[in-house]
Each structure stands twice: as C-alpha cells, then as structure tokens.
C-alpha positions, 0 to 999 in steps of 0.5 A: 865086417865083410860085406856080402849079399849087397842089394841095391834098388834104384827107384823109377821116376813118378812118370815111368810106366812099368809094363811087366810084359815088356820087361820079360822081353828085355830079360829074354833078350839079355839071356839070348845075348849073354856070352855065358851061361850065367843067365838061368831063367826069369820068374813072373811075379807081376800078379803079386801086389807090391811084390818082386814084379819080374825077376831075372835069375842068374847064378851070381845075382838076380835082377828084378823090377821090384814094386815093394811098398808100391815103389817100383824100381830096379833091384840088384841082388848079389847072391854069392861072395865077392872078393875085395874090400868093402869099398870095392864091393859097394862100388861094384854093386852100384856100378852093376846096378846103374849099368843095368838101369842105363840099359833098361832106360835105352831098351827098345822093348820098354818104349822109353817108358822107364826112367830111374832116379839116381838120387833115390837109392835103397842100399841093403845087406841081405844077410842078418848074420853079416850085417845085423840091423844095429847102429854099429852096423850103420856106422861101419857101413856108412864109413865105406859107403859115404866116400863112394857116394861123394865120388858118385854125386860130386858136390851134390848133398846127400843123406843116408838114413836107416829105413828101420831100427827093428832088428828083425828087419834086414839092414837097409839105408835110403840114400837121398841126394839133391842131385839132378845127375842122370844115370850115365853121369853117376856111372861115369863118376864111379868110373864105370 
C-alpha cells in the first residue's frame, strides 16, 4: 500500500478560543511571508456549523482550523503525492502538522488563545481507493504508524482506534496518548 493524501488533525485544548478572524490574519501573513508561490488563497467557511472553519489553500496541501463534529483543531490535508516509504510519509505529515501547530500557538495574531493537545490526534487517508476503510487497511497502516508514534511519545502509552468501520467512510484512526508532552517536545522527538 502506497500511502498518499494523508490528513492529520491535532485537536485544540478545551480552554482554547477559536477566533476565525485572527486565523485569517495569520494565514494572510503566512502567504505574504512565503518565499514561494505555493500559497494560493484562503477560504472562510466559519459560517458553516461544525465545518472546515478557515482554510488556507496551497498547491500541495491545505491547512484549516477545522471544527468537524464540534471539535476544533488544526487539520493538515496533503493533496498530492509524496515520495518515500510509508513511514517517511507519515513522519513528514506529522512533522509538518506539529510545526504549523507550534507556529499557531506562538502567533501574535492569536493572542495566546489557541493551544493543541499532542495527545489527541486524528490520522486519515483521504482516498478510499488507496486505503479502503477495512480491517486489512487498519493492520497495514498500524504497522507503519506505531513505530513513529513510539518515537514521538517515548515511553508514554498510546492507543490507536478506528473511528468507524463503515466502508463508506474514509479510513481514520484516533490516536490517544497518556502523554502530557507539549507540541515542541513531540516535534523534537520526531526529529523535526
């Protein structure tokens, strides 16, 4: 299985305040500061209840402050193919996601109102052809995901649980860890 179109969502802490206007300011700054033409635009879906919030659109990926199921968090959505083996792709996706979470937590525009739980992560494959939502897919992905999570969480316990067994749904697992490690430490553990 060649994993592509990896999505990762890191959930916000319960005391976080999501101000979409401030996220638009951050995303606009990222577009201005970018040293490439990868950043295309942003879209504001904050009027949609339990929706994608504010979306930053890039050529290779999208970032959003997602509120699906009324659970706000930062969502990384890789759209195009990535080279390397599955472990490298998972590590890259986690590193990119955690790096952006760290930038958001320290962003002046957000006024220290947003923090992310590194011990509560959603991992999805946004392509049912590559990764149908089956037990076989879960077994294969867990083989690649588990060693990386062991590196990221160290000695802390974690669980990987499928979010649905409905084959019409995208393949997704929720990662829950006993860890109280902050985003910078998790990122450092990954080698990022």
